[in-house]
C-alpha distance (Angstrom), angle and dihedral (degrees) to the residues before:
residue distance angle dihedral
M1 . . .
M2 3.78 . .
I3 3.81 91.1 .
T4 3.79 90.9 52.0
R5 3.78 91.3 51.2
K6 3.80 92.1 49.3
R7 3.82 91.5 48.2
R8 3.80 90.7 49.4
K9 3.80 87.5 76.5
R10 3.82 89.7 62.5
R11 3.80 94.4 49.5
K12 3.81 91.2 118.9
I13 3.80 93.0 54.2
G14 3.82 94.1 60.7
S15 3.77 119.2 -15.4
K16 3.81 91.2 162.6
T17 3.79 92.5 55.8
L18 3.79 90.4 44.2
K19 3.78 92.1 52.5
R20 3.79 90.5 48.5
K21 3.80 92.1 48.7
R22 3.79 91.3 47.7
M23 3.81 90.9 50.8
T24 3.80 90.3 50.5
I25 3.81 91.0 49.8
M26 3.81 90.5 49.6
M27 3.81 90.4 49.8
W28 3.79 90.2 47.7
H29 3.79 91.2 51.5
S30 3.80 90.5 49.3
S31 3.80 90.9 50.5
C32 3.80 92.2 47.4
N33 3.79 94.1 50.6
């Protein structure tokens, strides 16, 4: 959660990449659980 908050400051630089990375992380978490 801390990483997401820190990356929120760079939302203007690449919000599309951020969203994609976040989706991948969510998928990874789902796969791990």
